[in-house]
N, C-alpha and C positions, 0 to 999 in steps of 0.2 A: 331337171337339173343337168347341167352339161358335164361336170367333173373332169375337166381337162387341166393340163398344166397351167398354173397361174390362178386357178379357181380356188375358192375356199372349200375345204373338204366338208362333205355333209356329215351331219350327226346321225347316229343310229344307236339303238340299244342292241347289245349282243350279250351272250351268256358265257361266263368263264367255264371252261371244261372242268377244272379242278374243284372249283367251289360252288358251281351253279349260280353264282352271284350275277345279277344283271349289271352290266357296265356300259357306260357311254363309250362309244368307239373313240371319242376324243381323248379318253384316258391314255390311249396308246401313244399319242404324240404330245402330251402335255409337258413332258420334261426332256424328251429327246426325240429326234426324228424317228418316224415309224415306217417300217416296210410292211404294208398290208398285203398279204398273199391270200386272195380269195380262191378257194379250192373248188374244182368242179364237183368233187365229192372225195372224201378222205381215202377211199380205196382205189381211186383212179391211178393207173400206172404213170400217166404224164405228171400228175400232181406229186406222186411219190418220187418221181425222178427229179422234179424241181426241189422238193424238200431235201432229198439226198444231197443235191448240189448246195443248198443253203447250209446244211449241216457241215459239209466239207469246207465251206468258206466261213464258217461261224466266227472264227477268230478275226477275219477281215471285217465282218459286220460289227463285231464288238469293238474293234479298233476305231471304226467309223462312228461309234457312239449310238448306233441304231438299235431300236427295239423291233424285232421281227415277230409279227403276229400272224398266225394261220387262221383263216376264217372259213368255216364250213357250214353245211346244213345237213339235214337228214337226222338219223338217229345218233344220240350221244355216244353210244358204244362204237360208232363208226370210227372214232378217233383211235380206238385200239387197233384198227386195221393199219394205221400208220406207225410203223416201228421207228420212224426217224423223228417223231415229234418232240421228244423229250426236252431238247434245249430251247424250244420256242413256246410261246403262249398260244394255246389252242382256244379259239373262241367259236361259239355257235351262233348262227343267225337262222333260227328255225323257220322264220317267216320270209326270209330272204329280203327283208327291208333294206339292209345295208347293200346287198347286191344291186337292188334296183336303184338305190340312191347314188351308187357309183357307176351306174349305167351298164351293169353287167346283165345281159339278157340271156335268154335261152336261145341256143343256136338251132340250126336245122339238124336233122338226123345225119345229113352229109357232113356237117361240121364235126360231129362226134365220131362218125365211123367211115367217112369217105376215104378215097385213095391218098389224100394228103396226110393222113394219120397212120397209114398201114406200116410204113417203114419205121417211123418213130415208135409205134406200138411194139413191133417185133424187137427193136433194139432195147426198149425199156423192159420188155418181158424177159429178155435174156439176162438182165442185171439182177443179181441177188438182192432181195429186199424191196424190189420195185414192181413186182408182178401185180396183176389185177387181183384185187382182194374183195370184190363184191360191192354192190351198190348200196345196200343197207339204208334204204330210205332216201338216198340222194337222188339227183336228177341227172341222167345220162346226158341230157341236152344243155345243162347249165354251162355256160362258158365262164372260164376263170379269168382272173386278171390280177395285176400287181400294181400297187401304188406306193409312192413315197410321199409322206406328208411331213412338212417341217413343224417346228414347235410353235409357229404362228398359225398353224392350221391350213397352210397353203399346199396345194398339190404341186409337187415338184417333178413327179414322174408318173405317167399314166400309161399302162399297157393293158389293153383289153385283148385277150387272145382271139385271133381270127378263126381259130379252130381249136380242138381239144389239145393238140400237141404244140401249140405256138407259145411256148414260155419265153420270157425275156432272159437275157444272159445276166448272170450275177455281176459281170464287169460293168454292164450298162447301169445297173442299180447302184453299184458302188461308186461309179463316176459321179452320179447325182449326189450321193451322200458326201463325197469329197467336196463338191461345189458348195454344199450347205455348210460344211465345216470350215471352208476356205476363206 
């Protein structure tokens, strides 16, 4: 499946962190646009930096009518590594079926640790609350991605990280949400 802008978003089963209930991923976009943030792993400093930015702009996402869902894999207790998760729904994809459905592959070791991530790693590591918190059953080579899906189930924004530090800007995501509302 291609999972690009204009494509129908794929369905997958995920697990709710708070309730352990199995949910269809389409639940996230059934009543309002969804921002699906697939994490490399919840202790990843680049993911923590992205979450921190989402929390900072939480009011803007709420004003846009969006539901933000953070999707991870690995051990359930890994969510506790993310201090910034509270305002967002945390979902688990232990088999990474949703990752595969959205075209999120494992990258090379260079994508995870190469020179293109050194400066962002040092910057993230200096930020309180964003430091490396351990792998905890995650996959160092899993590449993250961010998608916006409208209430018709159409992908309106698709960002697959080229490397571990390549997160999209909140402004780019919010521009798409504005178009959906507009």
